[in-house]
ZANU-12254 format. One line per 2 residues: number of its first residue (from 1); their letters; for each residue z negated, x negated, y negated of C-alpha. Coordinates in pm, 1 decimal. Layout:
# ZANU-12254
NUM	A	Z,X,Y  ...
//
This chain:
# ZANU-12254
1	ME	-518.8,931.0,2746.4  -637.8,569.3,2755.6
3	TI	-703.1,397.1,2422.0  -606.9,29.1,2406.4
5	VV	-768.4,-173.6,2127.9  -595.6,-485.9,1993.8
7	AE	-705.6,-702.2,1702.3  -473.8,-768.0,1411.6
9	YG	-246.6,-1064.5,1501.3  -389.7,-1037.2,1854.1
11	RR	-226.7,-1024.8,2196.6  -325.4,-830.8,2505.6
13	RV	-184.5,-750.3,2849.4  -276.3,-414.1,3002.5
15	PG	-216.9,-340.3,3374.1  -209.1,-9.4,3557.2
17	LE	-8.0,203.0,3311.9  270.6,437.1,3415.8
19	PS	522.1,449.6,3129.0  754.0,744.2,3080.8
21	AA	1121.9,704.6,2993.6  1026.3,766.4,2630.6
23	DL	764.6,489.2,2642.4  1022.1,242.5,2775.2
25	AV	1260.1,341.0,2494.7  988.1,302.3,2232.4
27	AE	933.6,-59.2,2337.2  1300.4,-127.4,2255.5
29	SE	1292.5,56.9,1923.5  1393.6,-160.3,1626.7
31	EL	1187.9,55.3,1391.8  867.1,-1.9,1585.1
33	AG	949.5,-369.8,1646.9  893.3,-437.6,1278.2
35	RI	532.5,-320.8,1315.7  418.4,-419.7,1665.3
37	TL	578.7,-577.7,1971.9  554.9,-393.2,2304.8
39	RW	695.6,-542.7,2626.6  698.0,-368.5,2963.9
41	LR	689.7,-642.7,3227.0  840.4,-624.9,3575.1
43	NG	502.3,-585.9,3740.5  432.2,-277.2,3526.2
45	DL	195.6,-448.2,3281.3  222.9,-373.2,2909.6
47	EI	214.0,-680.5,2684.6  110.8,-604.8,2327.3
49	EA	154.5,-844.9,2035.7  17.4,-725.4,1704.2
51	GP	108.8,-861.5,1363.6  -2.5,-775.9,1008.8
53	HV	29.9,-400.0,1067.7  -286.0,-207.6,1158.6
55	GV	-315.0,150.7,1278.7  -222.7,364.3,1580.4
57	VD	79.8,400.4,1809.4  83.4,699.5,2045.8
59	LD	267.9,661.6,2376.0  279.3,914.1,2658.7
61	CA	64.2,690.9,2879.3  -172.9,539.3,2620.7
63	SI	-275.2,518.9,2257.9  -264.2,169.6,2104.1
65	RV	-510.0,98.7,1824.7  -462.2,-214.6,1614.2
67	QP	-785.0,-300.5,1433.4  -802.4,-506.2,1113.1
69	KL	-978.5,-842.8,1096.7  -1026.8,-938.6,732.9
71	AG	-1101.7,-590.5,601.1  -1379.6,-559.4,857.8
73	SE	-1292.6,-209.7,979.4  -1043.9,73.3,936.2
75	LG	-1261.7,213.2,659.3  -1235.4,-125.6,486.2
77	VL	-856.1,-85.4,490.1  -896.3,254.5,326.6
79	EM	-1122.2,97.5,64.0  -844.0,-149.8,-15.2
81	ID	-591.4,134.0,-40.0  -827.8,340.2,-252.3
83	YA	-896.0,52.6,-493.5  -532.5,-64.2,-514.2
85	AG	-411.3,289.2,-593.6  -699.0,365.1,-833.0
87	LR	-788.3,683.8,-647.0  -1168.2,674.2,-621.8
89	SL	-1147.5,898.5,-314.0  -1426.2,702.0,-146.2
91	RE	-1691.8,801.5,-396.1  -1896.3,939.8,-102.8
93	LP	-1873.9,612.7,90.1  -2213.3,634.2,271.9
95	LL	-2119.2,980.5,401.4  -1776.6,856.4,508.6
97	WR	-1933.5,562.2,692.4  -2143.5,812.4,888.6
99	LG	-1861.1,1061.5,948.4  -1597.8,796.9,1017.3
101	TG	-1783.7,583.7,1271.4  -1553.4,517.3,1565.3
103	LN	-1247.6,688.3,1412.4  -912.8,515.1,1413.9
105	LR	-723.2,457.2,1091.3  -509.5,770.1,1116.5
107	DL	-810.6,991.5,1186.5  -986.4,842.3,883.2
109	VC	-687.3,931.6,665.6  -695.4,1282.2,816.8
111	LL	-1067.5,1301.3,736.5  -1010.4,1199.2,373.9
113	LT	-723.1,1446.7,345.9  -939.7,1734.0,472.1
115	RE	-1220.7,1649.0,230.6  -985.0,1637.2,-68.6
117	CD	-810.1,1960.2,33.6  -1144.5,2131.9,86.8
119	RL	-1235.7,2038.8,-272.7  -908.6,2191.7,-393.3
121	LR	-979.6,2517.9,-208.2  -1332.2,2540.1,-346.3
123	HG	-1200.1,2467.3,-695.1  -923.3,2724.9,-651.8
125	LR	-564.7,2641.1,-559.2  -328.7,2594.6,-848.9
127	RD	-76.5,2868.7,-921.6  239.5,2856.5,-1128.8
129	YL	520.0,3089.7,-1229.9  815.0,3100.7,-991.5
131	RR	1145.5,3274.5,-1060.8  1229.3,3548.7,-811.7
133	ED	1534.9,3769.2,-760.2  1499.2,4084.8,-552.7
135	AL	1595.7,4451.9,-523.5  1292.2,4652.6,-637.9
137	PV	1216.3,5026.8,-665.4  1134.2,4984.2,-1037.7
139	VR	1254.7,4745.3,-1305.6  1056.2,4424.7,-1322.1
141	GR	1152.4,4147.5,-1559.6  1525.9,4155.5,-1627.9
143	LL	1773.6,4400.4,-1476.7  2075.6,4217.7,-1332.0
145	VE	2340.9,4469.3,-1438.2  2643.4,4287.9,-1293.6
147	RQ	2478.9,4241.3,-954.6  2358.2,4603.6,-954.3
149	VT	2712.5,4726.0,-1016.9  2877.4,4500.0,-759.2
151	RR	2619.0,4537.3,-483.9  2453.8,4876.0,-537.0
153	FG	2696.0,5084.1,-742.1  2576.6,5441.3,-775.8
155	ML	2247.3,5368.7,-593.6  1927.3,5387.3,-794.8
157	DR	1668.0,5366.2,-517.7  1670.7,4986.4,-558.2
159	LE	1731.5,4784.7,-873.6  1845.4,4421.3,-878.2
161	CR	1590.0,4230.1,-1088.0  1505.2,3876.3,-1190.0
163	YD	1139.7,3814.1,-1275.1  870.9,3543.6,-1289.2
165	ER	575.4,3570.9,-1051.8  256.2,3364.5,-1056.9
167	SA	220.5,3219.6,-708.5  38.9,2950.8,-510.8
169	DI	358.2,2881.4,-311.8  430.8,2567.4,-514.7
171	LD	504.8,2206.0,-429.8  148.7,2083.5,-492.8
173	NR	4.2,2316.2,-228.8  293.2,2287.6,16.7
175	LC	253.2,1908.2,37.5  -116.4,1944.9,121.1
177	GA	-51.3,2224.2,369.3  222.0,2034.3,554.7
179	AL	-2.3,1727.3,584.7  -291.8,1939.6,713.9
181	QF	-67.3,2096.1,978.7  39.3,1748.7,1088.7
183	AA	-322.0,1626.4,1091.3  -421.0,1922.5,1310.7
185	RV	-163.4,1807.4,1568.5  -215.2,1429.8,1572.8
187	AK	-587.1,1370.8,1501.6  -772.4,1243.6,1809.3
189	DP	-1121.9,1334.1,1694.0  -1194.9,1700.9,1779.0
191	DV	-1404.5,1762.2,1466.4  -1135.6,1623.4,1234.8
193	RA	-866.4,1817.0,1421.4  -1061.9,2144.4,1397.8
195	RA	-1131.5,2092.3,1028.3  -762.7,2021.1,959.9
197	RR	-657.7,2329.2,1160.3  -889.2,2556.7,961.2
199	LA	-773.0,2421.5,625.7  -407.2,2435.8,730.4
201	AD	-451.5,2806.3,805.0  -595.7,2858.9,455.3
203	FS	-300.9,2681.9,291.7  -37.3,2850.5,509.9
205	GV	-176.7,3185.8,396.6  -65.8,3121.8,37.5
207	CA	242.8,2900.2,72.9  539.3,2851.4,308.2
209	LD	522.4,2532.0,515.3  822.9,2564.8,748.2
211	GF	1098.7,2308.4,693.7  897.6,2103.9,445.5
213	DV	1073.9,1776.7,347.2  822.9,1522.8,221.4
215	RS	1085.0,1284.0,77.8  1245.5,1556.9,-129.2
217	AV	902.2,1677.2,-240.0  792.5,1332.3,-356.4
219	ER	1109.8,1293.4,-564.8  1033.6,1619.9,-746.2
221	LV	660.7,1563.4,-783.0  540.7,1517.2,-1142.6
223	YH	176.3,1492.8,-1247.4  39.5,1648.9,-1563.9
225	RA	-284.1,1796.0,-1690.2  -260.7,2106.5,-1469.9
227	NE	-220.2,1923.0,-1137.7  -381.5,1583.9,-1196.1
229	HY	-673.2,1681.7,-970.3  -425.7,1700.9,-678.0
231	RN	-338.9,1330.1,-699.3  -595.8,1206.5,-444.5
233	AH	-507.0,1472.5,-187.6  -137.2,1400.6,-235.5
235	RW	-189.1,1027.4,-184.0  -346.5,1076.7,158.8
237	AR	-95.9,1352.2,245.4  199.4,1128.0,162.8
239	ML	48.3,837.5,352.9  6.6,1055.6,659.5
241	LE	349.6,1220.1,646.3  563.4,926.5,534.2
243	GS	430.3,664.3,773.3  334.7,859.9,1083.2
245	SF	643.3,895.8,1298.5  992.7,781.1,1381.6
247	RD	1261.6,952.5,1580.6  1437.6,814.6,1887.5
249	AG	1797.3,936.0,1863.1  1876.0,865.7,2228.0
251	LN	1591.7,1078.1,2367.1  1576.3,1320.4,2074.2
253	RT	1201.8,1263.4,2063.7  951.3,1185.6,1788.9
255	TH	698.3,907.7,1844.6  387.3,906.6,1629.2
257	AF	298.6,564.0,1491.5  70.4,540.8,1189.8
259	MV	55.8,179.1,1070.4  -28.2,7.1,742.5
261	DM	143.0,-316.5,637.2  -145.9,-542.7,534.8
263	NK	93.0,-785.1,359.4  205.7,-516.4,116.2
265	LF	-143.3,-369.3,85.4  -293.7,-709.3,1.0
267	ED	-24.6,-764.2,-264.0  -113.3,-429.2,-425.2
269	FV	-483.9,-510.9,-390.5  -445.4,-846.2,-568.5
271	TR	-234.4,-687.0,-842.0  -511.1,-435.9,-911.3
273	LL	-775.5,-712.2,-904.4  -577.8,-907.3,-1164.6
275	RD	-530.1,-601.5,-1385.8  -902.5,-534.9,-1381.1
277	AF	-987.3,-902.9,-1432.0  -766.1,-934.0,-1742.8
279	SG	-830.5,-590.4,-1886.9  -878.6,-624.6,-2263.6
281	SG	-801.8,-997.6,-2261.3  -456.1,-981.4,-2415.6
283	VS	-294.3,-1096.1,-2089.9  -24.9,-868.7,-1950.5
285	VQ	-18.7,-832.6,-1570.2  340.1,-759.5,-1460.9
287	AQ	408.1,-678.2,-1096.0  742.5,-780.1,-941.6
289	EN	883.2,-888.0,-1278.0  1230.6,-1039.7,-1255.8
291	LA	1260.6,-1383.1,-1419.6  1609.3,-1313.1,-1549.5
293	GA	1846.8,-1607.7,-1571.2  1613.6,-1850.8,-1396.4
295	IR	1885.2,-1944.0,-1146.2  2239.7,-1946.1,-1281.1
297	GE	2583.9,-2012.7,-1141.4  2861.5,-2233.3,-1279.5
299	GG	2972.5,-1970.6,-1527.2  2623.4,-1937.2,-1672.2
301	GS	2557.1,-1594.9,-1523.2  2261.5,-1506.7,-1305.7
303	YT	2307.7,-1643.5,-952.8  2009.7,-1474.4,-786.0
305	EI	1684.0,-1304.2,-877.5  1335.0,-1456.1,-880.1
307	RP	1049.6,-1206.1,-856.1  693.6,-1337.5,-828.9
309	DV	443.5,-1087.7,-691.7  266.7,-1095.9,-1028.5
311	LL	352.9,-1258.0,-1361.8  72.2,-1316.4,-1612.0
313	VQ	192.1,-1324.8,-1973.1  -5.3,-1401.0,-2288.4
315	GR	174.6,-1356.0,-2619.2  533.6,-1260.4,-2690.3
317	GT	873.8,-1416.9,-2732.3  954.1,-1779.5,-2669.0
319	NA	596.5,-1889.0,-2744.1  444.3,-1667.1,-2475.1
321	RR	241.9,-1839.4,-2203.0  338.9,-1740.5,-1848.8
323	CS	221.8,-1822.5,-1500.6  309.3,-1676.4,-1162.2
325	VD	78.0,-1540.4,-892.5  185.6,-1504.4,-531.1
327	AK	-32.6,-1291.9,-299.6  -45.5,-1413.2,60.6
329	YK	-217.0,-1226.2,341.2  -261.4,-1550.6,533.4
331	LY	-565.8,-1747.8,646.2  -538.3,-2062.4,435.5
333	AD	-913.4,-2127.3,425.2  -903.6,-2396.6,695.3
335	KK	-546.6,-2521.7,676.4  -282.3,-2632.6,432.3
337	VA	-58.6,-2381.4,262.4  271.6,-2343.6,449.1
339	TS	548.5,-2559.6,303.9  771.7,-2257.7,241.5
341	DL	497.2,-2078.1,45.0  421.8,-2392.9,-152.1
343	FQ	785.1,-2456.9,-246.3  826.8,-2091.5,-340.5
345	SF	530.0,-2108.7,-577.9  657.6,-2432.0,-735.1
347	VY	989.2,-2259.8,-808.8  805.5,-1958.9,-954.4
349	AQ	589.6,-2186.2,-1171.5  882.8,-2380.8,-1313.5
351	AA	1091.3,-2066.8,-1364.7  805.1,-1911.8,-1562.5
353	GG	828.9,-2209.9,-1796.6  574.5,-2366.9,-2030.1
355	SS	475.1,-2722.7,-2112.7  267.5,-2744.1,-1795.3
357	PT	424.2,-2509.2,-1535.7  147.9,-2351.4,-1329.1
359	GF	149.0,-2110.0,-1038.8  -123.5,-1952.0,-826.3
361	IV	-143.6,-1847.5,-464.5  -412.6,-1585.6,-402.5
363	YA	-482.0,-1559.4,-29.3  -708.2,-1350.9,190.8
365	SE	-1024.4,-1496.3,340.2  -1335.8,-1376.4,520.6
367	RD	-1565.0,-1621.1,338.4  -1596.3,-1801.9,6.9
369	VP	-1367.5,-2105.6,-19.8  -1333.6,-2349.4,-313.7
371	SR	-1005.3,-2335.0,-500.2  -758.6,-2621.4,-450.8
373	TV	-467.6,-2750.1,-653.6  -144.8,-2913.8,-539.6
375	RL	71.8,-3102.3,-790.9  445.4,-3164.9,-785.4
377	HR	531.5,-3509.3,-927.9  855.2,-3638.5,-1074.7
379	GD	997.6,-3978.3,-985.0  835.3,-4132.1,-1295.9
381	GG	492.3,-4015.3,-1181.1  460.2,-3730.1,-1428.8
383	VA	342.1,-3387.8,-1314.5  629.6,-3139.2,-1292.3
385	AR	423.0,-2835.3,-1183.9  87.7,-2730.1,-1038.9
387	VT	-0.7,-2466.4,-782.5  -362.7,-2359.5,-736.4
389	YV	-458.0,-2150.4,-437.5  -759.7,-1921.4,-469.0
391	AV	-936.0,-1734.0,-188.8  -1032.4,-1366.6,-205.7
393	NV	-1332.1,-1300.0,18.3  -1206.0,-955.5,118.4
395	PQ	-1517.5,-823.0,301.1  -1747.7,-935.8,19.8
397	VL	-1526.7,-802.6,-259.3  -1510.1,-464.3,-85.1
399	AS	-1883.9,-453.1,-18.7  -2020.0,-567.0,-354.4
401	IT	-1930.7,-486.4,-715.0  -2117.2,-802.5,-816.0
403	AR	-1889.5,-1009.7,-591.4  -1586.9,-839.1,-745.2
405	DG	-1710.3,-920.8,-1096.2  -1764.4,-1280.1,-986.9
407	LF	-1405.6,-1296.8,-862.9  -1285.1,-1155.4,-1195.3
409	AE	-1470.1,-1432.6,-1379.9  -1330.8,-1701.5,-1150.7
411	LR	-975.0,-1575.0,-1190.2  -1007.5,-1573.8,-1570.0
413	DQ	-1152.5,-1924.6,-1570.2  -884.8,-2055.2,-1334.5
415	IA	-605.2,-1912.2,-1549.7  -763.3,-2039.0,-1872.0
417	AR	-818.4,-2389.7,-1735.2  -497.1,-2441.7,-1543.8
419	GN	-255.5,-2197.0,-1701.5  -334.2,-2300.2,-2060.9
421	FA	-426.2,-1942.5,-2151.0  -660.7,-1911.9,-2447.2
423	DL	-949.8,-1681.2,-2539.6  -975.5,-1489.7,-2213.0
425	GR	-1349.9,-1445.4,-2227.2  -1599.3,-1456.1,-1941.2
427	AH	-1802.0,-1194.9,-1760.8  -2169.4,-1229.4,-1855.2
429	GA	-2378.0,-1336.0,-1559.0  -2076.2,-1379.7,-1329.5
431	AG	-2047.0,-1687.4,-1120.7  -1711.9,-1810.5,-1248.0
433	GA	-1574.4,-2153.3,-1307.6  -1327.0,-2374.6,-1136.4
435	VH	-1444.6,-2552.4,-824.3  -1294.8,-2898.9,-784.0
437	MS	-1221.3,-3049.7,-448.3  -1048.3,-3372.5,-350.0
439	LD	-816.2,-3381.0,-51.5  -665.2,-3689.3,108.4
441	VN	-299.5,-3626.0,186.4  6.8,-3841.7,223.6
443	PC	264.1,-3802.3,-55.4  584.2,-3635.1,59.2
445	VI	913.4,-3727.6,-108.5  1140.2,-3435.4,-195.0
447	GG	1502.1,-3521.1,-265.9  1403.6,-3876.8,-350.5
449	CL	1262.0,-3787.8,-694.0  964.3,-3550.7,-654.1
451	SL	642.5,-3579.5,-458.2  338.1,-3369.7,-382.2
453	SC	-25.6,-3456.6,-429.3  -342.7,-3259.3,-380.3
455	GG	-664.4,-3257.1,-578.9  -891.2,-3067.0,-810.5
457	D	-679.5,-3068.6,-1127.1
//
C-alpha cells in the first residue's frame, strides 16, 4: 500500500490511485471531514487538504500520513501529550528516538503501549476478587438454597454456589488487552505489530477480550493505590481505541483513522505549562472556568456562558485578581492576531474584571518571538483593556528543560507586570522579563467609542 505524506495545514494532489467504493464514501464522510479533506477528482487524482489534525488515515488504495510542523515530528507530538497529561511515559526518550525513527504517529502510540504493557507483565498483572455464581461439585462460598431447590431439586451432584474468586480478568487488564489486539491489527511497522501480537496473546490468556466496549470501560475506570501503575498504559490504550476508527453506516465498514487535534492538544499543553509556571506562587490556574453572569439578559439572568481556556486567579472573593489566557495553535509570529481572536480576548479580559482588565494570548511558534501588547481605548482616550500575546517556542520547550524554565519565568513576569499580580517570584537563572516592542498601526474605531493601539505596555 502506498504511503502519502502531507504536512500539517498542507495540500497535495496524488495521481494514479484506484479508489474502492469504500474510499469514495470515506471522502464524503462528515466524521472524517472534520479532520482532513479528501476530494476524488474526475481525472482520478486524490486532492488532500490537511488542517490542524495530524496522524494517519487508512484507505484501501493508500495510507495518508499527516506530519506535524511545529512539534517537529510525531514523537514531538507524543512529548506534548505526555507532558500535558503528566504521564512521564517518555522517560526513555533516547531509546524511543532510536526505536521510533520513521514510524507514523499511530505506530508510535502502539510502541509506547507495548512498552508500558510489557512493564505490567514483568511486574505481574493485577488481580482482584470477582463474584461468581456456578453449579459446583462441592460447596464453595455460599450455598444458594433457593436456586438449588428450584433448579436442581433432589440432585446433589452439583450445588448452586456464589463465591469470590481472585482473577486477572478485570477491567484494568481487559483495556490493555483490547488495545494490544487492535495494535496488532493496525500497526504498519512489522516489529511493532509482532510485539503487540505477542503481548496481546499474554493478556488474552488471563482475561476475556471479546466484545470489549472502551466507552463503558472508561466510565467505570477508577484509579487508586492498587492500580495507579496502570495509568500510563491506559492513557495510550484509550488514545488508540477511542480515536482510531469510525464506521460508515452505508457500507457497514470500519475505516481506521488515527488523528490528533493539535488545537486541543496545544490548549492542554499550555494549561500544564501555566500550572507548572505558577506552582507554589499562590495563583490558581483554572481551565475552562465559566465566568458566571458576565453576559446577562434583560431580566438579569445569565444570557450566555464565557469560558476562557485558562483563568488565572490570585486571592479570593471580590478582591481577587483575575486575568484570562487564551491558547491559540496559530502562527502569529509574523502577522497580526486575527480580529476575532483579539476581540474574544478583550471580552475575556473585561469579563474577568479588575481595575486594569488584562488578557493573554499564548500562541505556538517555531522560534523565539518578543511579546506584544494591544490596548483597547475608550472614547476619552483611557485604556479599557489590554491583551498581550506571548509565543511558545514549541520545539525548544520540548527539547530543553532550561528553555521550559525560561518560559516559566517569562510567563510569571508577564503576569506580574501586566496582570497586576503580586509576589509571584522568579526562577533563579532563568531568562525572564517582559520584552517591549513598538508597532506602528492605524487606530481602528469600534462602535464609535473604542479604539485599538499596539505597543509594549
